[in-house]
C-alpha positions in Angstrom: 150.6 116.7 121.0 150.4 113.1 122.0 148.2 110.6 120.1 145.7 110.3 122.9 145.0 114.1 122.9 144.7 114.1 119.1 142.3 111.2 119.3 140.2 113.0 121.9 140.1 116.2 119.8 139.0 114.2 116.7 136.2 112.4 118.7 135.1 115.7 120.2 135.0 117.3 116.7 133.0 114.4 115.3 130.6 114.6 118.2 130.2 118.3 117.8 129.6 117.9 114.0 127.1 115.2 114.6 125.2 117.3 117.1 125.2 120.3 114.8 123.9 118.1 112.0 121.1 116.8 114.2 120.0 120.4 114.9 120.0 121.5 111.3 116.6 122.7 110.2 114.8 120.5 107.8 112.7 121.7 104.8 109.0 121.8 105.3 106.4 121.3 102.6 102.8 122.2 103.1 100.5 120.9 100.4 96.8 121.5 100.1 94.7 118.7 98.5 92.7 119.7 95.4 90.1 117.0 96.0 89.8 116.6 99.8 89.4 118.8 102.8 93.0 118.1 103.8 96.4 119.8 103.9 99.5 117.5 104.2 102.7 118.6 106.0 106.0 117.0 105.1 109.3 117.6 106.9 112.6 116.4 105.2 110.4 114.8 102.6 108.7 112.5 105.1 105.0 112.8 106.2 104.6 114.6 109.5 100.9 115.3 109.8 97.7 116.3 108.0 95.2 119.0 108.7 91.8 117.4 108.3 88.6 119.4 108.1 85.9 117.2 106.3 82.2 117.8 107.0 82.2 114.4 108.7 84.3 115.7 111.6 82.9 118.0 114.2 86.1 119.9 114.4 89.3 120.3 112.4 92.3 118.2 113.6 96.0 117.6 113.0 96.1 113.8 112.5 98.2 111.8 112.8 101.3 113.3 114.4 104.7 111.6 113.8 108.1 111.8 115.4 111.1 112.5 113.1 111.7 108.8 112.8 108.3 108.2 111.4 106.7 106.8 114.5 103.1 107.7 114.9 102.7 109.3 118.4 98.9 109.8 118.3 96.2 107.1 118.7 94.8 105.6 115.5 91.2 105.2 116.6 88.7 106.2 115.3 90.0 107.3 111.9 92.6 104.6 111.4 92.4 102.1 114.2 95.5 100.1 115.1 95.5 96.6 116.8 95.1 97.1 120.5 94.0 100.7 120.2 91.7 101.8 123.1 88.3 102.7 121.7 87.1 105.1 124.5 86.4 108.8 123.8 85.8 108.8 120.0 86.1 112.6 120.0 89.8 112.3 120.9 91.4 112.6 117.4 95.1 113.7 116.9 95.6 117.3 118.1 92.6 119.6 118.4 91.4 122.8 120.0 87.9 123.3 121.5 86.0 123.5 124.7 83.3 121.8 126.8 80.9 124.7 127.5 80.6 127.7 125.2 77.2 129.4 125.6 75.9 126.1 127.0 77.1 124.0 124.0 79.6 121.2 124.4 82.2 121.4 121.6 84.7 119.0 123.2 82.6 115.8 123.4 80.8 116.0 120.0 81.4 113.0 117.7 79.7 110.5 115.5 78.8 108.6 118.7 76.3 111.3 119.9 72.7 110.3 119.1 71.0 112.6 116.7 68.3 113.5 119.2 71.0 114.9 121.5 73.1 116.7 118.9 71.4 120.0 119.7 73.4 120.1 122.9 76.7 120.1 121.0 78.6 122.6 119.0 80.6 122.3 115.7 83.7 124.0 114.4 83.3 124.3 110.7 86.4 125.2 108.7 85.4 127.3 105.7 88.7 128.8 104.4 92.4 127.8 104.2 93.9 131.3 104.3 97.6 130.5 103.6 100.0 127.6 103.0 103.7 128.2 102.7 106.7 125.8 102.5 110.3 126.5 103.6 112.5 126.2 106.7 109.3 126.9 108.5 106.0 125.7 107.0 102.9 127.8 107.5 99.2 126.8 107.4 96.5 129.3 108.3 92.7 128.8 108.3 89.4 130.4 109.2 86.6 128.5 111.0 83.2 129.2 112.6 82.1 127.8 116.0 78.4 127.2 115.5 75.3 125.5 116.9 73.5 122.8 115.0 71.6 125.5 113.0 75.0 126.9 111.8 74.5 130.2 113.8 78.0 131.5 114.4 79.1 132.2 118.0 82.8 132.6 117.4 85.0 133.2 114.4 88.4 131.3 114.7 91.6 132.3 112.9 94.4 129.9 113.4 98.0 129.9 112.2 100.2 126.8 112.4 104.0 127.0 112.0 105.8 123.7 111.5 109.5 123.1 111.8 111.9 120.2 112.5 115.4 118.9 112.8 116.9 115.4 112.5 115.2 114.2 115.8 112.6 116.9 116.6 109.3 118.3 115.3 107.7 121.5 116.5 104.2 122.9 116.0 103.4 126.5 117.0 99.7 127.2 117.2 98.3 130.7 117.4 94.5 130.8 117.6 92.3 134.0 117.8 88.7 133.6 118.7 86.4 136.6 118.0 82.9 136.8 119.4 80.1 137.3 116.8 77.6 137.3 119.7 78.2 137.6 123.4 80.1 134.4 124.3 80.8 132.8 127.7 83.2 129.9 128.3 81.8 128.5 131.5 84.6 127.0 133.6 84.8 123.3 132.7 87.2 120.4 132.8 87.4 119.5 129.1 89.5 121.9 127.1 91.3 123.6 125.4 94.3 122.2 123.5 93.9 118.4 123.4 96.0 115.5 122.1 95.3 111.8 122.3 98.4 109.7 122.7 99.5 106.5 121.1 98.9 103.4 123.2 102.6 103.1 124.1 102.6 106.6 125.7 99.7 105.9 128.0 100.7 105.3 131.7 100.6 101.7 132.9 97.4 101.2 134.9 97.9 100.7 138.6 94.3 99.7 139.2 91.5 98.1 137.2 90.1 100.5 134.5 86.6 100.4 132.9 86.0 101.8 129.4 82.9 102.1 127.4 83.3 102.3 123.6 81.1 104.3 121.1 78.8 101.3 120.8 78.2 100.9 124.5 80.5 97.9 124.9 82.3 97.8 128.3 85.9 96.7 128.6 87.7 96.1 131.9 91.5 96.4 131.8 93.1 94.7 134.7 96.0 96.5 136.5 99.2 95.2 135.0 97.6 93.5 132.1 98.6 96.2 129.5 102.1 95.3 128.4 102.3 98.1 125.8 101.7 101.3 127.9 104.9 102.6 129.4 104.4 106.4 129.4 104.8 109.0 132.2 104.2 112.7 132.7 106.6 115.4 134.0 105.7 119.1 134.4 107.9 122.2 134.7 106.9 122.3 138.4 108.3 118.8 138.9 104.9 116.9 139.1 105.0 113.4 137.7 102.6 110.7 136.7 99.0 111.1 137.8 100.1 114.0 140.1 100.5 116.2 137.0 96.7 116.3 136.6 95.0 119.6 137.8 98.4 121.3 138.5 99.8 124.3 136.8 103.0 124.5 134.8 104.7 126.3 132.0 105.1 123.0 130.2 104.3 119.3 130.5 105.8 116.4 128.7 104.8 112.8 128.3 107.5 110.3 127.5 108.1 106.6 127.0 109.6 103.9 124.8 108.2 103.4 121.3 110.2 100.6 119.6 113.9 101.2 120.1 113.6 104.9 120.7 112.6 107.1 123.6 109.8 109.5 122.5 108.5 112.6 124.2 105.8 115.1 123.4 105.8 118.4 125.3 103.1 121.1 125.3 104.4 124.6 126.2 102.2 127.4 127.4 102.8 131.1 126.5 103.0 134.0 129.0 100.4 136.0 127.0 97.8 133.3 127.4 94.9 133.8 129.8 95.5 132.2 133.2 99.2 131.5 132.6 100.7 129.1 133.5 98.0 126.7 132.4 96.4 123.8 134.3 97.2 120.3 132.9 94.3 118.0 132.1 96.8 115.1 131.7 95.3 111.6 132.1 97.1 108.3 132.4 94.8 106.7 129.8 96.1 108.9 127.0 94.4 112.3 127.0 97.0 115.1 127.2 95.5 118.6 127.3 96.3 122.2 128.4 93.2 123.8 129.9 93.4 127.4 131.3 89.6 127.5 131.6 89.0 124.6 133.9 90.1 126.2 137.1 87.0 125.4 139.1 87.3 121.6 138.9 91.1 121.7 139.1 91.0 123.7 142.4 88.1 121.8 143.9 85.9 124.9 143.6 88.2 127.3 145.4 88.3 129.6 142.3 87.0 129.7 138.7 87.8 131.3 135.4 84.7 132.0 133.4 85.9 133.8 130.2 83.3 136.2 128.8 83.7 137.9 125.4 81.3 140.7 124.5 80.2 140.8 120.8 83.3 142.0 118.8 85.8 141.1 121.5 88.5 138.5 120.9 91.1 136.4 122.7 94.3 134.7 121.5 95.9 131.5 122.6 99.5 130.4 121.7 101.0 127.0 122.3 104.1 125.1 121.2 104.2 121.3 120.8 107.6 119.6 120.7 107.9 116.0 119.6 111.4 114.4 120.0 112.8 110.9 119.6 116.3 109.5 120.3 118.4 107.7 122.9 116.8 109.7 125.7 114.0 112.1 126.1 114.3 115.8 126.1 115.4 117.1 129.5 113.7 119.6 131.8 116.5 122.1 131.2 116.1 121.9 127.5 112.4 122.4 127.7 113.0 125.4 130.0 115.2 126.9 127.3 112.6 126.2 124.5 109.9 127.7 126.7 112.0 130.8 127.3 112.6 131.2 123.6 108.9 130.6 122.8 108.0 133.3 125.3 110.0 135.9 123.4 
């Protein structure tokens, strides 16, 4: 064998070994705090996220989320504001799960910014039990919560199980949530739901026209088109929709991607075939809201059809989602996401 062939084989072997090493599962540690309403998740010894459920929050959240290289991929505001963070929509915190209209109560938009005299129009998700924490190749966190009105009357019981895993350049969250009706419960078709994530500034789309934002104190900010030099994100769905065209369309998955520092970073949300109204509609906004909402059909189809989910007392519904965060020289491809979605479906 000549030296060129030998060299080629050596290079190929090194590349294969490097690829295999990059895909090796990292150990996950899930550690519940003894003093705070918090559960920390570490992958490969590095912080990945925390499950936060203090009484001061109107819903439980995973916050912040980090890529494998440590880059925070969710917005800091309002819990830990970063310089230049947009301050719109203070209810957008990390990764969360709720809905705009359940029995007439708005769970989605509730936050500290709502005046007390209007709080009766909003619902709360109150976490009362951490059911399980487990470390290993796959980390597990399960909890129980109640969806209530302001008087703490329970409408739904929620049981959620998170499974966390990761490799050298990838982080995965599987979320399985079951909602059981304690009284008759109706999710009236609405835009804001169901699984939501607020993106870091870098992963927002560059504004192509002037944008107006009002913060939690009523201050108005005008962002001129082209003035934001940080935002460089874009969307792509499994159906091939990109940018602002992803909004209101259906797809098995949707990813947002962009440059954060020296790396390309992507976050993908993957729907599951057993979910209601599969494949989901994407409530993916250029300003940084990234959500999967199977219960917003009326607005997403301009009133052509709707999906009002009703649960009789004692009935339940389950939703399953996978979130994939990846960093590296290039973002995860559509073909790779198709394969991950196929595996998730099984």
